[in-house]
Z-matrix of the N, CA and C atoms (Angstrom, degrees):
N
C 1 1.444
C 2 1.508 1 111.24
N 3 1.319 2 118.33 1 127.86
C 4 1.437 3 122.25 2 -177.62
C 5 1.540 4 111.39 3 -83.81
N 6 1.338 5 114.57 4 145.37
C 7 1.442 6 120.63 5 177.78
C 8 1.549 7 111.12 6 -107.04
N 9 1.323 8 116.49 7 45.04
C 10 1.436 9 121.72 8 178.84
C 11 1.505 10 110.29 9 -83.94
N 12 1.316 11 114.99 10 137.30
C 13 1.473 12 121.07 11 177.29
C 14 1.520 13 108.93 12 -74.99
N 15 1.308 14 118.11 13 129.15
C 16 1.443 15 122.97 14 179.12
C 17 1.541 16 109.81 15 -67.33
N 18 1.330 17 118.35 16 132.41
C 19 1.425 18 123.43 17 177.18
C 20 1.558 19 108.70 18 -70.56
N 21 1.321 20 117.75 19 142.18
C 22 1.475 21 117.89 20 176.27
C 23 1.505 22 110.16 21 -67.46
N 24 1.318 23 114.85 22 147.82
C 25 1.421 24 122.41 23 -179.04
C 26 1.531 25 110.42 24 -63.96
N 27 1.300 26 115.90 25 132.88
C 28 1.502 27 118.93 26 -179.67
C 29 1.535 28 109.60 27 -82.90
N 30 1.303 29 115.50 28 129.83
C 31 1.481 30 121.04 29 -175.08
C 32 1.516 31 107.35 30 -99.87
N 33 1.271 32 117.34 31 77.26
C 34 1.446 33 123.52 32 -175.68
C 35 1.548 34 111.53 33 -67.91
N 36 1.362 35 113.83 34 -39.68
C 37 1.455 36 117.83 35 -174.31
C 38 1.551 37 112.34 36 -57.12
N 39 1.305 38 118.39 37 -20.07
C 40 1.467 39 119.22 38 -179.65
C 41 1.537 40 111.11 39 -87.84
N 42 1.330 41 117.94 40 -1.93
C 43 1.453 42 121.91 41 -176.56
C 44 1.525 43 111.75 42 -80.91
N 45 1.272 44 115.63 43 -29.51
C 46 1.482 45 119.59 44 -175.81
C 47 1.521 46 107.92 45 -111.59
N 48 1.327 47 115.29 46 129.95
C 49 1.468 48 117.20 47 179.32
C 50 1.539 49 110.15 48 -60.80
N 51 1.360 50 114.82 49 140.96
C 52 1.481 51 120.33 50 -177.58
C 53 1.497 52 111.11 51 -70.50
N 54 1.311 53 118.12 52 -42.52
C 55 1.431 54 122.72 53 -176.90
C 56 1.488 55 111.22 54 -101.36
N 57 1.323 56 116.49 55 123.99
C 58 1.458 57 118.85 56 179.53
C 59 1.532 58 106.35 57 -90.28
N 60 1.389 59 116.09 58 130.52
C 61 1.428 60 118.30 59 175.91
C 62 1.567 61 113.55 60 -64.14
N 63 1.270 62 115.27 61 158.71
C 64 1.454 63 119.78 62 177.56
C 65 1.515 64 110.79 63 -75.17
N 66 1.327 65 117.14 64 98.18
C 67 1.459 66 121.17 65 -177.80
C 68 1.502 67 110.43 66 -71.98
N 69 1.287 68 119.90 67 -20.93
C 70 1.520 69 119.76 68 177.11
C 71 1.452 70 111.50 69 -66.47
N 72 1.348 71 120.64 70 -24.59
C 73 1.408 72 122.01 71 -176.39
C 74 1.555 73 112.24 72 -96.89
N 75 1.311 74 115.25 73 7.11
C 76 1.503 75 120.44 74 -175.73
C 77 1.527 76 109.14 75 -97.07
N 78 1.324 77 113.99 76 142.94
C 79 1.514 78 117.82 77 170.60
C 80 1.522 79 107.52 78 -84.13
N 81 1.368 80 114.42 79 171.19
C 82 1.472 81 117.10 80 -176.49
C 83 1.557 82 114.60 81 -56.03
N 84 1.333 83 115.31 82 -38.32
C 85 1.525 84 116.91 83 -179.33
C 86 1.547 85 110.32 84 -66.67
N 87 1.343 86 117.56 85 -36.50
C 88 1.439 87 120.11 86 179.92
C 89 1.552 88 109.09 87 -69.28
N 90 1.342 89 115.77 88 -39.94
C 91 1.463 90 120.27 89 178.35
C 92 1.523 91 111.89 90 -61.87
N 93 1.346 92 115.15 91 -41.08
C 94 1.477 93 118.96 92 179.82
C 95 1.502 94 110.58 93 -67.06
N 96 1.336 95 118.40 94 -37.89
C 97 1.462 96 121.17 95 176.04
C 98 1.552 97 111.28 96 -64.71
N 99 1.310 98 117.09 97 -41.98
C 100 1.438 99 120.73 98 177.81
C 101 1.501 100 109.83 99 -66.87
N 102 1.280 101 119.20 100 -39.48
C 103 1.474 102 122.38 101 178.77
C 104 1.527 103 110.33 102 -63.06
N 105 1.309 104 116.52 103 -39.96
C 106 1.486 105 120.06 104 177.38
C 107 1.488 106 110.51 105 -61.28
N 108 1.377 107 119.17 106 -41.52
C 109 1.462 108 122.98 107 177.85
C 110 1.523 109 108.74 108 -63.41
N 111 1.324 110 117.91 109 -42.83
C 112 1.461 111 121.78 110 -179.22
C 113 1.550 112 109.47 111 -62.72
N 114 1.351 113 117.63 112 -43.27
C 115 1.421 114 120.60 113 178.75
C 116 1.541 115 111.75 114 -62.11
N 117 1.316 116 116.78 115 -39.39
C 118 1.483 117 120.24 116 177.18
C 119 1.517 118 110.48 117 -65.52
N 120 1.313 119 117.82 118 -38.83
C 121 1.478 120 120.26 119 177.99
C 122 1.534 121 108.81 120 -64.24
N 123 1.366 122 118.34 121 -41.41
C 124 1.430 123 121.84 122 -179.25
C 125 1.544 124 111.22 123 -65.00
N 126 1.304 125 114.73 124 -38.04
C 127 1.457 126 118.01 125 179.53
C 128 1.583 127 109.03 126 -65.39
N 129 1.293 128 114.79 127 -43.53
C 130 1.489 129 119.05 128 178.15
C 131 1.524 130 109.49 129 -62.08
N 132 1.331 131 115.77 130 -45.15
C 133 1.447 132 120.06 131 -178.72
C 134 1.531 133 111.19 132 -64.18
N 135 1.321 134 116.74 133 -37.53
C 136 1.491 135 120.32 134 -179.43
C 137 1.504 136 108.21 135 -66.41
N 138 1.353 137 118.43 136 -33.90
C 139 1.437 138 119.59 137 -175.02
C 140 1.535 139 110.38 138 -74.11
N 141 1.272 140 118.45 139 -13.06
C 142 1.460 141 124.30 140 179.45
C 143 1.507 142 114.87 141 -108.61
N 144 1.337 143 116.44 142 20.69
C 145 1.445 144 121.69 143 -179.04
C 146 1.583 145 109.20 144 -63.72
N 147 1.343 146 117.29 145 122.78
C 148 1.442 147 117.70 146 177.77
C 149 1.514 148 114.01 147 -64.93
N 150 1.267 149 117.96 148 147.31
C 151 1.425 150 122.86 149 -175.16
C 152 1.541 151 113.75 150 -75.97
N 153 1.344 152 115.97 151 -28.72
C 154 1.457 153 119.06 152 -173.49
C 155 1.591 154 107.06 153 -97.67
N 156 1.298 155 114.07 154 105.56
C 157 1.490 156 119.83 155 179.93
C 158 1.507 157 114.14 156 -65.31
N 159 1.290 158 116.93 157 -11.85
C 160 1.478 159 120.85 158 -179.58
C 161 1.508 160 112.61 159 -96.39
N 162 1.323 161 119.14 160 2.19
C 163 1.420 162 121.76 161 -175.83
C 164 1.524 163 113.27 162 -90.75
N 165 1.296 164 115.48 163 161.40
C 166 1.469 165 123.08 164 176.21
C 167 1.515 166 110.38 165 -64.42
N 168 1.367 167 116.00 166 -36.64
C 169 1.445 168 121.29 167 178.76
C 170 1.544 169 109.97 168 -61.22
N 171 1.316 170 115.31 169 -39.82
C 172 1.471 171 118.74 170 -178.04
C 173 1.550 172 108.00 171 -68.87
N 174 1.303 173 118.62 172 -39.45
C 175 1.468 174 121.14 173 178.41
C 176 1.531 175 110.05 174 -61.50
N 177 1.322 176 116.22 175 -42.14
C 178 1.496 177 120.16 176 178.38
C 179 1.531 178 110.38 177 -65.70
N 180 1.278 179 115.16 178 -41.81
C 181 1.504 180 121.89 179 177.04
C 182 1.514 181 109.90 180 -60.45
N 183 1.324 182 117.19 181 -48.33
C 184 1.460 183 121.61 182 -177.83
C 185 1.523 184 111.14 183 -61.75
N 186 1.329 185 114.92 184 -43.85
C 187 1.515 186 119.62 185 177.87
C 188 1.543 187 110.37 186 -58.96
N 189 1.330 188 117.01 187 -46.57
C 190 1.483 189 121.63 188 179.13
C 191 1.514 190 109.76 189 -63.09
N 192 1.301 191 116.39 190 -43.32
C 193 1.499 192 118.88 191 -179.78
C 194 1.505 193 112.51 192 -62.65
N 195 1.339 194 115.57 193 -43.63
C 196 1.481 195 119.49 194 177.44
C 197 1.550 196 111.08 195 -60.74
N 198 1.345 197 117.33 196 -44.94
C 199 1.428 198 120.75 197 179.66
C 200 1.523 199 109.52 198 -60.14
N 201 1.323 200 117.74 199 -44.32
C 202 1.456 201 122.02 200 178.96
C 203 1.497 202 111.30 201 -62.18
N 204 1.335 203 118.04 202 -43.52
C 205 1.455 204 122.33 203 177.83
C 206 1.551 205 110.34 204 -60.65
N 207 1.339 206 117.45 205 -40.25
C 208 1.444 207 121.24 206 -179.91
C 209 1.512 208 109.96 207 -64.11
N 210 1.322 209 117.74 208 -41.05
C 211 1.474 210 120.09 209 177.71
C 212 1.532 211 112.86 210 -65.90
N 213 1.292 212 118.03 211 -40.81
C 214 1.447 213 123.33 212 172.87
C 215 1.511 214 110.81 213 -56.61
N 216 1.309 215 116.38 214 -47.44
C 217 1.501 216 120.89 215 -179.27
C 218 1.584 217 110.00 216 -61.01
N 219 1.355 218 115.54 217 -42.43
C 220 1.453 219 119.40 218 178.28
C 221 1.508 220 112.90 219 -60.07
N 222 1.320 221 115.98 220 -41.10
C 223 1.468 222 120.24 221 -178.44
C 224 1.538 223 109.43 222 -68.47
N 225 1.360 224 116.01 223 -43.64
C 226 1.465 225 121.14 224 179.39
C 227 1.527 226 108.86 225 -62.77
N 228 1.300 227 119.59 226 -39.91
C 229 1.483 228 122.92 227 179.31
C 230 1.535 229 108.41 228 -63.91
N 231 1.314 230 117.34 229 -43.12
C 232 1.485 231 122.06 230 -179.48
C 233 1.517 232 109.35 231 -64.56
N 234 1.326 233 118.55 232 -42.16
C 235 1.463 234 120.31 233 178.40
C 236 1.561 235 109.33 234 -63.42
N 237 1.321 236 119.56 235 -37.09
C 238 1.487 237 123.35 236 176.43
C 239 1.509 238 108.92 237 -62.38
N 240 1.332 239 117.52 238 -43.72
C 241 1.440 240 120.70 239 -179.24
C 242 1.534 241 112.69 240 -60.09
N 243 1.301 242 115.02 241 -36.76
C 244 1.518 243 120.55 242 -179.56
C 245 1.492 244 114.31 243 -79.15
N 246 1.303 245 119.12 244 -12.12
C 247 1.482 246 120.99 245 178.46
C 248 1.509 247 112.28 246 -96.20
């Protein structure tokens, strides 16, 4: 029997905001501020990547990471449209 301490469950769902702001109504400065917040969230999420790629925690992490990347791409696309 192993005496390993169980790792606390990773709460990925709290890493990505539930409601996405209306980026169509934002000016470039607001978009850049929002993008900076998304980059900070991604950095935090990256720092909490589970080590076991076969785990459920990793699957949750990967889903949250993909959602965050999609949001970042949407904001970057919108900034391109405005330039």
